[in-house]
N, C-alpha and C positions, 0 to 999 in steps of 0.2 A: 527899422525893421527891413526896409527895402535894401539898405546898404548891406545888412548881414546876409540876406538871400543872394544878392549879387556877388558877394564875396565867396559864398559857398559854391555858386555855379562856376565862378572863375577858378577857384581852387580845384573843382572837380574835373577840370580839363587836363590837369596834370596827374600823372601816375607815379607812385613810388613803388618800386618793385624790389622784391627779395627773391632769392633762389632757394629752392628746396630740392633736395636730392632723394630719389627713390632708391630702393634696395639695389636695382640693377644699374644705378649710375645715371638714370635719366633725370634731367633737370626740369623741374616744373616751376613755372613762374608763380611766386607767392607774393603777397603784399599784406601789410597790415592795414591797407586801405587802398583798393584799386579805384576808388571814386575820387581820386585827386587829392589825397591827403586828408580825407575825413578821419576823424579820430575813431579808434576802434569801437568806442562806445556808440557813436552815431551809426556806424556800419552795422553793428549788431542790432541796434534798434530798428533800422530800416528793414533789415533782413527778417527780424522777428515779426514785423508788421506785414510784410508781403507774403511770407510763406503761408500763414493761415488763410489769407484771402484767396490765393491761388489754389490751396488745398480744398477750400469750400467750393470753388468753381469746378474743380475736377470731380468732386463728389456729386454736385448737381448734374454734371455731364453724365456721370455713370448712372444716376437714377433715371435720367431721361432715356438713355440707351436701353436700360433694362425694362422700363415700363412702356415706352412708346415703340421701341424697335425690337424688343424681345431678346436682346443680347444677354446671355447668362453670365453675369459677373460675380465672381466669388469674393471671398475675403482678401485674396491676393491683390484685388484692385486697389485696396486702401494703401498698402505700401507703395504701389505704383503711383497713385495720385500724390502721395507725400513726396516721393522722389522727383516727380515732375515739378511740384511746387518749389522744392529746394533748388533744383537745377535752374529753372527759369528765374527764380528770385536772384540767384547768384549771377545769371547772365544779364539781367536787367541792371543790376547794381554794379556789374563788371567787377565782381569779387573774384580774386584768384586764391581763395583758401584751398589748402591741400585736401581738406575733407570734401570739398565740392567736386573735386576731380574724381574721387572714388565714388561719390554719390551718383555722378553722371553715368558711370559704367554699370553700377548696380541697378540703376533705374532702367537701363537697356535690357537687363535680364527680366525684370518685372514687366517691361513693355512687351516681351515675347508672350507672356501669359495673356496680356490684353489682346495681342494680335490673334492668339489662338481662339479666344472668345468671339472675335469678329469673323474669323474663318468659319467657325462652327455655325454661326448664325447665317451669314450671307453666302457662303459657298455650299456647305453640306445641306443646311436646312432650306434656305430660300432657293438657290439655283438648282440644285439636284432634286430635292424632294418636292418642293412646291411648283417649280417651273417645268421640270421634266419628269416628275413622278418616278424618280429613281431612288431606291433605298440603298444608301452607301453602307457597306459593312463597317461595323464599329472597329474592327481590326485596322482598317486603312485610316480611319479617323485618328486612332491612337498613334499609329506610326507617324503620321504627319505632325501631330503634336510633339512627339519626341524629336523629330527632325528640327522643328522650329526652336525648341529649347536648346538642343545641342548646338545649333548654328549660332544662336545668340551667345551661348557660353564661350564658344571658340572665337567669335568676333571680339568679345570683351578681352579674352586672353591675348589675342593676336594684336589688336590695334590699341587696346587700352594699356596693356602691361608688357607688350612686345615679347610675349611668350609663344614659341612655336609648338605645334603638336608633337613634333619629334622630341623636342626638349622635355615635354611633359611625360612622354612615354619612356624615354631612355633614362632619365634621372632616377626615378624610383623603380628600378628594374625588378626588385623582389616583389614590391607591391603590385606591379603590373602582372607578374606571373600568378600571384595569389588571386587577384581579381579575375584573371583570365580563366583559371580553373573554376572559380565560383560562378562565373557567368557562362560556362560552357553549356549547361543545360538550358539556360534562358536563351542563349544565342541559337541553339538548335530549335527551340520552340518558335522563335521569331522567324527563322528561315523556313521551317515547316509550315508556319502560318501563312507566309507569303506564297508558298507553293499551293496550299489549299485555296487561298483566295484567287490565285491565278486560274486554277482549274474549276473553282466554284462547284464542288460536289454537293454542297448544301448551303442553306442560308437561314436567316432568322425565321422561325416559325415552321420549319420543315420537321417532319417526324422521321427519325432514324431508328434502325435496328442495330444495337450495339451489344455484343456478347449475348445474343438471344433475348435482349430486353428492348422494349419500345420506349423511346424518349423524344421529347420535343426540344429543338434548339432554341434557347432563350437568350444566349449571348455568345459573341465571338470577339474576344479581345486579343491583345498582342501575345498572350502566353497560352491560354487555354480556351477550350470550347465548353460552355456550360449548357447542360441539358436538364430537363425536368421530366421525371417519370410520371406514369399515370397515378402514382401515389403521392404526387407533389413533393418528391424528394429530388434535390438537386445533385447532379453528378458533374464533377470537373474532370475533363480529360485533356492532358497536355497535347499540343499540336503534334509533337513527335509521335505520340501513340496513335493519334487519329490518322496521321499520314501513313502509318505502318500497317493498318488493318483495312479490310474490305468494308466499305461504307455502303450500307443498304438504305437508300433514300426512298421512302414510301410516297413522297410528293413530287418526284421527278419521273417522267417529263411533265406530268399533270398531277394535280392533287387527288384525282380519282385513282383508287388502287383496289386490288382484289385481296380478299382474305378468305380463309378456309376453316371449316369446322368438320370434325370427323364424328360419326355416329355408328355404333355397333348394333345390328339388328339380327334377330334369330334367322337360322338357315331356312326354316320352313316358309318364310314370307316371300312371295314372288318379287323379284327385283323391280319389275316395272311398276308394280303396285306401291312398293316402298318409295321409289323415286317420285311418284305422283304425290304421296303424302308429304315427303320432305320438301319438295318444291313448293307445294301449297303453303306449308308452314313458314318457309323462308320468305315467300312473296308477301306474306301478311305481317312480317316483323317490322318493328319501328326502326327507322334509320337506314333501311336498305335502299340503294339507288335503283330506280325502275329500269334504267338502261346503263350498261349492258345487263341483260336479264340473268338472274341467278341460274346456276347449273348444278346438277347432282351427278356424281360419278360413283360407280362401284369400284372401290379402291383396292380391296384386299379380302381374301378369305382367311379369317383368323381362326384361332383354336376353338372358340366358343360362339363366334358370331361372324356375320358378313359385315365388313367395314365399308361405309359409304362416306364420301367426301362432298361437302356442300361448298360451292364457290359463289361468293357474293361480292358486291362492290361498295366501297365507302368513299366519302370525300373528306370527312372530318374524323381523323383517327382517334381523337380524344373520346369519341362515343363508342369505341370498339367494344368495350366490356358490356355496355348497355345493349348494344345490338346483339352480341352473342347471347346475352341473357334472354332477350326477346325471342331469338330464333330457337334456342334450346327449349324454352317454355312451350312455344307453339308445337315443337316436335313431340314433346311428351304427350300433350293432349291429343295431337293428331294420330299418333301411333296407338294410343289407348282407344280412341274412337273406332279405329279400324281393326282392333283386335290383334295388333302386331306387338310382339314382345321384344324388349331390350334385355337380353340375357345377362346374368351376372358373369364376370370374368373368371369362370371356373371350368374345369374339365369334368365332364360327366359321362358315365356309361349309359347309353340310352337304348332301350328296347323299342324297336320300330313297330309296335302294335298299332298305334294310331295310324301309321301309314298304310298298314294292311286293311284297317277298317275303311280308310278312305278309298283304297283300291277296290274293296268290295262294294262300296256305295256307288262308285263310278261304274263298275261293271253291271250292277243291278239296273242303274239308269240306262246304260247302253243296251241291255237286254230288251227293255221296254221299247226303246227307240228302234232297235234292230227289227223287232217284230213288225213295225209299221212299214219296213222297206220291202218292196215287191221281190227283191232279189233273195230275201231270206224267209219269205212267207211259207215256202215249202218245207222249211226246217221245223221239226217238232220241238217241243219244249225241252225234251231230253237232249236233242242234238244241239240246241242253242246253249243249254247248260254245259254241254261238253266243249262247245266252241269258245265261249266268252272267257272262262277262267284262264284259257291259254293266251288270250289277248293281253296286251300291256297298256295300262293307263299312262298317258304321256301328257306333260304340261308344256305348252308353248307360250312364250312371252310375246307381248304386243310388238309387231314389226318383224317377227321371225317367219321365215318361209317354211311351211310344213312340207310341201312338195314343190319341185321345180320343173317347169315345162321342158320336155326333151330328155329328162333323166330317165334311166331305167328304173322300174319299180316292180316290186313283188308284194305289195301290201295295200290295204285299204284302211280308211279311217272313219270313225263314227264321232261326230262332233257332239260332245255331251254338254259342254258349257262354253259360252262365249260366241264371238262372231268372227268370220273369216271372209276375205275377199278373193274372188276367183278372177285371175287375169290371164289372157291368152294373147299371144303374138301371132298375127297373120300378116304376111307381106311386110315384115319389119315394123308393123304398127301394133302397139300394145293397146288392148281394149279391155274394159271392165265387163266381165261376163255376168257375174252374179255375186250376191252376198249370202253366205251360208250362215245358218243359225243352228241353235241346239236341236238335235234330232236328224240333221242331214248327214248323208254319207258321201264320200268322194274317194276316188282312186280305185274303184272296184274293177275297172277294165284292166288295169295293170296287174291287179291281183289274180284275175281269172285267166288272162291270156299272156301276160308278160310284156304287153305293148308299152312303149315309152309314155311318160306322162304327157297328156294332151293340154294341160294348163298349169299355171302356177297358183298355189293357194297360200295366202299370207294371213297370219293372225292379225285381225283388226283390233282385237282386245286380247287379254289373257285367255287362253283356250285350254280346256280339258278335253282330250280326245282319247279314244281307245283304238289302238292300232292292231289290226289283225293281219299277220304276215302269211306268206306262202306256206311256211312249215306248219303253222297252226291249222289253216284250212286243208292242207294236204292230208294231215292226219285224220281230220274229220271225214274227208271224202273217201279215204281208204277204209275207214270203219263203216261208212254208209255209201256204197257204190251207187245206189239209186239217186243220190243227190246230184251226181254228175249229169245224168240225163235231164233232170229237172232244171239245172242251171243252163244246160245247152239249149233247151227249149225256150227258157226265159230270155236268154241273150238273143236268140234268133227272132223272137217276137219284138224285142226292143229295136233291133236293126230294121225290121220291116216297118215298124211304126215311124222310125226316123226317115225311111225312104218313101213313106206314103203308100206302101203296097197294100195295106189293109183297106184303104178307101178306094172305092170305084174300081176294084180289081175282081175279075172272075174268081169264083171259089176254087175251081180246079187249079188255077195259077197260084192262088194263095197257098193251097196245100202243097203244091210243088216247091214253091219258094221256102215255105216253112221247113220242109224236109231237107232241102238243100242247105239252108243256113244252119239248121240244127246239126246236121252231120259235120259241117265245117267247124262249128264251135266245139262239138264233142271231140273232134280230132285235136283241136288246139288244147282243150282242157286235159285230155289224156296225155298228150305230149308234154305239156307244160308241167303238170303235176306228177308225171311219170307213173301213171296208173296202168 
């Protein structure tokens, strides 16, 4: 037994070689037994025993990498493991079979697949994602995979079979042209994809507006961008089309973004009141970000309604429809509680009788309030009835200036409903003088004498006022001349009260001042009203 083993080892140190010629004339050393003259049967037996053993070791290595290291190995790992087992078995036994030469280079191609799995695990997943928290675009991952595969393929052709790339491209010229035309669109998509990735206009998870539709980016590969609409419908858009259109990214520069809803409301509803109702409804809707605060704008005057626009902010656009539903629901209930109508989109011929009734109600209220004013106590009911119908009922919205300090005025106002702030500027300092409420009058000195406004009156809330202009009072004074004398005496008395003349002043001096001031005001009244 020992003699036979010694003989085998001695014989194995010698090699018997044969020559095999490839198609291109390259000589490859071949042998019917590179292990020193072993019979082909023994070579095959040793080869058949070593290949399964090495294959099992490679499979065990693959399972360990997959389970312990998280390397995702697919079914292509099995031909790679088999190729490694065949190659190393031939290398150990020093076999020079021609089939082993081809197996070596084919195994190199399968090795590139194994290398891709390692790059995915340790470069993209471990180094970038886990260590640096960087999400690498799938498009770049696929491009690197393609580069590794092509590199392995060209290495095999160049060093394994001595084929140059030029030779491969020139030889089948017609085939190259056909493939070039077929790959024209794909090449354009790849180049456009590289351009998009360089600019990074969007990434996985961003919400885009494409052709008026909102969709979320779910995948970016080497050819297309895949998006998912709010109806869970997938859309594939080639990179060439994506690069050719304007991309609206709702999540850049931050995920918070503004959206808008339009609402039509009847013309008779005061805008400030409508804005308050819409703003309250929006603030109480689910999904609205508290900051920045929602805003309401008067957008347009339509055919049958005033159009308002509500601006609010979202962070998760997938909840857009739910948020809009909540806002619109709150708006419906809010407008209904406040008696504000959302008219149908139709054109109607409207008779303004309700407006006249409103005007009449406001003037009746103003008549009662005017009766309480000292300035008009001298007017009889008939005179007031003649005066007020000529006055105009006016509505001012919150924040509007009813009169402005320093402006010329020839009218006075009766505040029927609401509140107003009186502000005056003295020595470049603005001060709050008073707050007017329903029943107060203001602007009468400008009406009676034409003097500039002495203060600014701003509506603190929506205000209903009756404005009595110079022309209205002028007609009443011409019809009742005795009212001029009564107004002159009243104005003189007011001025004396302001100057403190009525207190601690001799009676003769009071009578003299009364006469002087009355004549002065009568002169101004007659001149101003052209009496």
